[in-house]
N, C-alpha and C positions, 0 to 999 in steps of 0.2 A: 504494500499499500504505499502510494507516495505521500509526502508530508501534507500537501494541501487537502487531499481526501481525508487523511487522518484528522486534521483540525477541524474540517467541517463536520465529521461524524461525531468527534468528541463533544464540540460545541452544541450540536443538535441534542445529543443525549443529555448533556450537562444541563441545558436550559429546561429540560423536562423534570429534573430534581432540584431545580432552584439554584443551579451553580453556573456561574460565569467565569470562564477562564481568561487570563490574559496570554499574550503571545508567548512570553517566557515559560509559562507552565505548560502550554501546549507543546513546545519544543522539548521540554524535559520529559513529558509524558511519551513523545515519540522515541526519544533516545532510550527510555526505559523499556518500551516495547521491543525495540530492536535488540537491545541487550538480552531480554528475556528469551526471545526466539533463538538467538545466537547461542547462548549458554545451554538452552534446552536440547540442543543436538548433542551436547556432551554429557550433560547430567539431567535427571528427569526432574524438572521444576513444575511442569504444568501439562495436562493432556490437551488444553485449549491453545491452538496454534494459529487459527484463522485470525488475522488482524481485527476484523470487526467484532468476533467474539472476545478477543482479549480487551477491546475497548469496553464492551457492555458487561461482560461477566467478571471481569477482574477490576478495571479502572472505575467504571461507573458504580458497580456493585459496592466496592470499597468506600466510595464517597457517600453513599446513601446514609451513612452514619454521621456525617459532619455536622448534621443539624442538632445532634444531641451534645455537642462538645463545646464547652465554653472557651473563651480566649486565654491564652497564656497558661494552659494546663499541661500536666505530664501525662504521657499515655505509655503503658506497656502492651505490645502486641505479642501475644503468646501464640506459639506454634505458627509463627508468620510465614513459613515456606518461602515462596519467592517474593514475600514482602507486602502481603495483602491482609489487612487493609492499611498497614502502618506507612508505606512509602507513598502511596497515592494521597493519603490525608497530609503527609509532611510536604509533598510537592504543592499542595493546594493552600496548606496552612503554615506559614513560616513561623508563626507564634507558638506552635506546639513543640514540646520537647519529647521525643519519641525513643523508646528502647524496643528493639526487636529481638525477641527470644525464640531460638530454635535449637533442636537437639542434634541436628546434622551439620557438620562442619562444611561439607561442600556448598550448603545453601548459605551458610554465613559468608563463605568466600564470595559468592555471588552478590549477596546484599552489599558487602564491603565495596565491591567494584562499582555497584550502582551508586552507592553513596558518594564514592569518589568521583566518578564520571559526571554526576549530576551536581557536584559540589554542594551537597546538602549539608546545612549546619544543625547542631542541637539534635543530632540523631546518632544512636550507636547500636551495636550488635552485641548480643550476649551468647555464647554457645553453652547451652545448659538444658538439662532435663528441667521441665517446669517445676517438679516437685523440689528439685534441689534450689532452684531460683527462689522459690516461695518461702524456703527455710533460711535463706542468706538475709542477714540482718540489714545489709545494705539496700535490700529491694522489698523486704516484707513490710506490707502496710504503708508503702511509699507513694502509690500513683493515684493520681486524680481519677484517671480512667483506666481500665483494663479491658482489651478488646481480644476476641478470638473468632476466627471464621471457619466453620465446618471442621472443628477439632475433635469434638466428642460429644456424647449426649450430656444433657444438662446437669445430672447428678455428678458425673465425673468432672465435667467442665467447671462446675461450682468449686470443686476442691482444688483446681488449678487456678483459678482467677481471683476468687474472693480473698484469700490470704494476702494477695500483694496489693489489693485496693486499700486506700486510706479509709478510715471511718468517715462517712459522708461522702465518700466517692462512689463512683459507678462501675459496674462490669456490663460491658455491651457484648451480648452474645448474638453473633450473626448465624442465621439458621435458614435451612430450606423451607419447603411448603408445609410439612406436618410437625407440629410442636405440641400439640394438645396432650399427647400421652407423656411427653417429657416434662411438661409443666406440672402435671399431677405427680409423676414418680420423683421429680428433682425438689419438690417444695420443701419436704423436711430437710434434705441435704442443705439447701440454701439457708435455712433457719439455723441449723446447727453451727454452720460456718460464719454466721453473723450477717447474713443478707436478708433481703426481703424484695421480692418481685415488684418493681415500680410500674412498669407497664410492658405491654407487648405490641408492637407495631407491624402490622401485615401490609404488604404492598406487592405490586408486580413491578419488575424491571421495565423501563421504557420501551415501547414498540415490541413488546414480547409477551409471552403468557407464562414467564417465569416468576413463580411465587417466591417471596422472601418473608421471613419473619425475624424481627429484631427484638430480642428479650433484654430488657434493661433492668438491672439488679441494683438496688441501694445497698451500700454497706452501712448498716445501722449500728454495729458494735464490733469490737476486736474479735478476731478469730482466735479459737482456743489454740494454744501453742503446739498441740500434737498434730495439728493440721498445717499443711498437706503431709500426708503420710509418705513413707519411702517411695522411691520411684518404681512405677509399676503397680503399686497396690491400688491407687484409686481406680484404675481401669479394670482391675480384676475383681476387686471388692467395692463396687460403688456404695456410697453412703445411701442409707435408706431412711 
């Protein structure tokens, strides 16, 4: 896709979710897409390789949560993979301080390359299992927002996210179309960990039939020190 077509498509989709890009941002997104597709030939970063699908299902999808995030706040993007939603948010929002957390070093290498090439400030990567990250005093209960996109079911995800959110901070869980069962099964785990479901926002991505649900959790009290449990345990034995 040439850069003019890319800018036109990004701008069109952006306008449908209330976002207006400047030229610098569009150039950065274009470079990000090209880096993603180039690296994807060497390491598995995404199954989505058509430029128009990258625009909609990665970039625009990531930016749908922009409206929940106040200015000059800190965000931890957990299980960020190829940088979603953290890098699109950072490109669009210079005011945010972003930490990208992933357990695979080859993904961290890719993310560092993107950060370097795009000359992004106030963003860093951390190579860690999220359970270990959540135990680290440097990060535990330190973030205004914690985000994750398609990482785990809500009971497990809560144990990953809530321990690193500040009290009065938010966890933003980006989900697909069916969340009702997760909301029921995850409610007690969220409460145990110090959270409370604030709202669920259901919508469809622009010009598509792709349903999304965003679950926003308020961190209402400190997380008990025994959580998160050791690496691998939350996924094997989700809190009930």
